[in-house]
C-alpha positions as CSV (number, residue, x, y, z in Angstrom):
1,M,-23.3,7.2,19.0
2,T,-21.4,4.6,17.5
3,T,-23.8,3.3,15.4
4,T,-22.0,-0.7,13.8
5,K,-25.7,-2.3,12.5
6,N,-24.4,-3.2,9.3
7,I,-21.1,-5.4,10.7
8,S,-22.3,-8.3,9.5
9,T,-22.2,-11.0,11.6
10,T,-21.1,-14.8,9.9
11,G,-18.0,-15.0,12.7
12,T,-18.2,-18.1,14.8
13,Q,-20.6,-17.7,18.4
14,F,-19.8,-18.8,22.0
15,E,-21.6,-20.8,23.9
16,G,-18.9,-21.6,26.4
17,Q,-20.9,-25.7,26.4
18,P,-19.3,-28.7,26.1
19,V,-17.8,-29.8,23.2
20,G,-15.8,-32.6,23.1
21,K,-17.3,-36.2,24.0
22,K,-18.6,-36.2,20.6
23,A,-16.0,-34.6,18.7
24,Y,-14.0,-37.2,21.2
25,H,-16.3,-40.6,20.9
26,H,-15.7,-39.8,16.7
27,G,-11.6,-39.5,17.6
28,D,-11.1,-36.0,16.2
29,L,-9.1,-35.3,19.6
30,R,-7.2,-31.9,18.4
31,A,-10.7,-30.3,16.6
32,A,-12.4,-31.0,20.3
33,L,-9.3,-28.7,21.7
34,I,-8.9,-26.3,20.0
35,E,-12.8,-25.6,19.9
36,A,-12.4,-26.4,23.6
37,T,-9.6,-23.4,24.1
38,R,-11.0,-20.7,21.1
39,Q,-14.3,-20.7,23.3
40,L,-12.5,-20.6,26.5
41,V,-9.7,-17.5,24.9
42,E,-13.5,-15.9,24.3
43,S,-14.9,-16.3,27.3
44,K,-12.0,-15.8,29.9
45,G,-9.7,-13.9,27.4
46,P,-6.1,-15.2,26.0
47,D,-4.7,-14.2,29.5
48,S,-7.0,-16.3,31.3
49,F,-6.8,-19.3,29.3
50,S,-5.5,-22.9,31.1
51,V,-4.7,-26.3,29.7
52,S,-6.5,-27.8,32.2
53,D,-9.8,-26.2,31.5
54,A,-9.4,-26.6,27.7
55,C,-9.3,-30.7,28.9
56,R,-12.2,-29.9,31.2
57,L,-14.5,-28.2,29.1
58,A,-13.5,-30.9,25.9
59,G,-14.4,-33.8,28.4
60,V,-10.6,-34.9,28.6
61,S,-8.2,-35.8,30.4
62,T,-5.1,-33.8,31.5
63,A,-2.8,-35.5,29.9
64,A,-5.1,-35.6,26.3
65,P,-4.3,-32.3,24.4
66,Y,0.2,-33.7,24.9
67,K,-0.7,-36.5,22.0
68,H,-1.1,-33.1,19.7
69,F,0.2,-30.4,21.2
70,K,3.5,-29.8,22.7
71,D,2.7,-27.8,25.2
72,K,-0.6,-24.6,25.9
73,T,1.6,-21.9,23.6
74,E,0.4,-24.6,20.4
75,M,-2.4,-25.0,21.1
76,L,-3.2,-21.0,20.5
77,V,-1.6,-20.8,17.9
78,A,-4.1,-23.6,16.7
79,V,-6.4,-21.8,17.6
80,V,-5.2,-18.7,16.3
81,L,-4.0,-20.2,13.2
82,E,-7.5,-21.1,12.4
83,G,-9.3,-17.8,13.4
84,M,-6.9,-16.2,10.1
85,Q,-9.2,-19.2,8.2
86,R,-12.3,-18.0,9.2
87,H,-11.3,-14.7,8.4
88,R,-9.7,-14.8,5.6
89,A,-13.0,-16.9,4.6
90,N,-15.3,-14.9,4.8
91,M,-13.3,-11.6,3.4
92,L,-13.7,-13.3,0.4
93,A,-17.2,-14.0,1.2
94,A,-18.0,-10.4,1.8
95,L,-16.5,-10.0,-1.6
96,E,-19.1,-12.5,-3.7
97,G,-21.5,-9.9,-6.2
98,I,-19.9,-6.7,-6.0
99,P,-18.4,-6.0,-9.2
100,E,-14.1,-6.1,-10.2
101,A,-12.2,-2.8,-9.9
102,S,-15.1,-1.6,-7.3
103,P,-14.0,0.1,-4.3
104,E,-17.4,-1.5,-2.6
105,R,-15.0,-4.8,-2.8
106,I,-12.8,-3.0,-0.7
107,T,-15.1,-1.3,2.1
108,A,-16.8,-5.6,2.4
109,I,-13.3,-6.4,3.1
110,G,-13.0,-3.1,6.6
111,M,-16.8,-4.6,7.2
112,E,-15.4,-8.1,7.9
113,Y,-11.9,-6.4,9.3
114,V,-13.9,-4.7,12.0
115,A,-16.8,-7.9,12.5
116,F,-14.3,-10.2,13.2
117,A,-12.6,-8.3,15.4
118,L,-15.8,-7.2,16.9
119,N,-16.7,-10.6,16.9
120,E,-13.8,-12.6,18.2
121,P,-12.8,-10.0,20.4
122,G,-10.1,-13.3,22.0
123,I,-9.1,-14.3,18.9
124,F,-8.0,-10.8,17.8
125,R,-6.3,-10.3,20.4
126,L,-4.1,-13.4,20.2
127,K,-3.1,-12.2,17.0
128,F,-2.8,-8.3,17.5
129,G,-1.8,-7.9,21.3
130,G,2.0,-9.4,21.1
131,F,0.9,-13.2,21.6
132,T,2.0,-14.5,18.3
133,D,5.0,-12.0,18.2
134,R,7.1,-14.2,20.4
135,I,6.8,-16.9,18.4
136,S,8.3,-18.1,15.6
137,D,5.7,-20.3,13.4
138,P,6.1,-19.0,9.6
139,R,2.7,-20.9,9.8
140,L,1.3,-17.0,11.4
141,E,3.5,-14.8,9.0
142,E,2.2,-16.6,6.1
143,G,-1.3,-16.5,6.8
144,G,-0.8,-12.3,8.1
145,Q,0.3,-11.9,4.1
146,Q,-2.8,-13.9,3.2
147,S,-4.5,-11.8,4.5
148,F,-2.8,-8.7,3.4
149,G,-2.6,-10.2,0.3
150,I,-6.9,-9.4,-0.9
151,L,-6.9,-6.5,0.1
152,L,-3.9,-5.7,-2.3
153,S,-5.9,-7.0,-5.2
154,E,-8.4,-5.3,-4.6
155,V,-6.3,-1.9,-4.5
156,A,-4.6,-3.3,-7.3
157,K,-8.4,-4.2,-9.6
158,C,-9.3,-1.1,-8.0
159,R,-5.9,1.2,-9.7
160,G,-6.1,-0.7,-12.5
161,E,-2.3,-2.3,-12.0
162,T,-1.7,-5.8,-12.9
163,G,0.3,-6.3,-10.4
164,I,1.3,-5.1,-6.4
165,T,3.3,-2.0,-7.3
166,E,4.4,0.4,-4.4
167,D,1.8,2.6,-4.6
168,V,-0.6,-0.8,-4.4
169,R,1.4,-1.3,-1.0
170,R,1.2,2.1,0.1
171,R,-2.8,2.6,0.2
172,G,-3.5,-1.3,0.5
173,F,-1.9,-0.3,3.9
174,L,-3.0,3.0,5.0
175,L,-6.0,1.0,4.4
176,W,-5.4,-1.8,6.5
177,S,-3.9,1.0,9.5
178,F,-7.0,2.8,9.0
179,V,-9.8,-0.6,10.4
180,H,-7.1,-2.8,11.7
181,G,-7.3,1.3,14.1
182,L,-10.4,1.5,14.1
183,S,-11.5,-1.9,15.2
184,F,-9.1,-1.3,18.4
185,I,-10.9,1.6,19.2
186,L,-14.5,0.4,18.7
187,H,-13.9,-2.7,21.3
188,N,-14.1,1.0,23.9
189,Q,-17.6,2.5,23.6
190,G,-15.3,6.0,25.2
191,L,-12.7,6.6,22.7
192,A,-16.1,5.2,19.8
193,D,-17.6,8.3,20.9
194,K,-15.0,10.5,20.6
195,G,-16.3,10.0,16.7
196,G,-19.7,11.3,17.3
197,E,-22.9,9.7,15.6
198,F,-21.9,7.9,12.2
199,D,-22.4,4.2,10.3
200,L,-19.9,2.2,9.7
201,H,-20.4,1.5,6.2
202,D,-20.8,5.1,5.0
203,L,-16.8,5.8,7.0
204,L,-15.3,3.3,5.2
205,E,-16.9,3.5,2.1
206,D,-15.3,7.1,2.4
207,V,-12.1,6.2,3.6
208,S,-12.3,3.7,0.3
209,E,-12.6,6.6,-1.6
210,R,-10.3,8.8,-0.5
211,M,-7.5,5.6,-0.6
212,L,-8.4,4.7,-4.0
213,S,-8.0,7.8,-5.4
């Protein structure tokens, strides 16, 4: 049996409660709609999201979103961008207190990556399930590069490099590939059980040390 007891749960929780009236009262219509969209993406899945449902959850009229968003796609992109910001903030927070140039920092980033995938599966699917691949928005590419850049910077420090060399980028890509694939596997208990019983932190620690050696 897979154990994930050490996964951080700093990600946002999803209550499915009306979110818009207070925010809308204060004029923050855009934030209320983004929050409603996020909740629906997590509770119903990205494919079942509708603008009308978001309006109902936010407590606003069906015409309200078009003051800030051109269409449904823009609402979903906004949710992805905010999710990416949370993800980066959580990764950086996970590094606090861990010595510089320590492989444990790579492990901490991996733990936070898996935590994000499991705590916010709807946003994770939006980002990596093909939706954003069809969107021509430079903010999505920039956000992804910033997140990957956090990992590359830590790999460079562990390797004693002053910049992002080809070797650093290769090792960083291998680390990301493993954790990214593992995140998808852990969504499926049948697949996860194929690895037998393991502690997630110990597994990522082992991978980090091997990739950095």
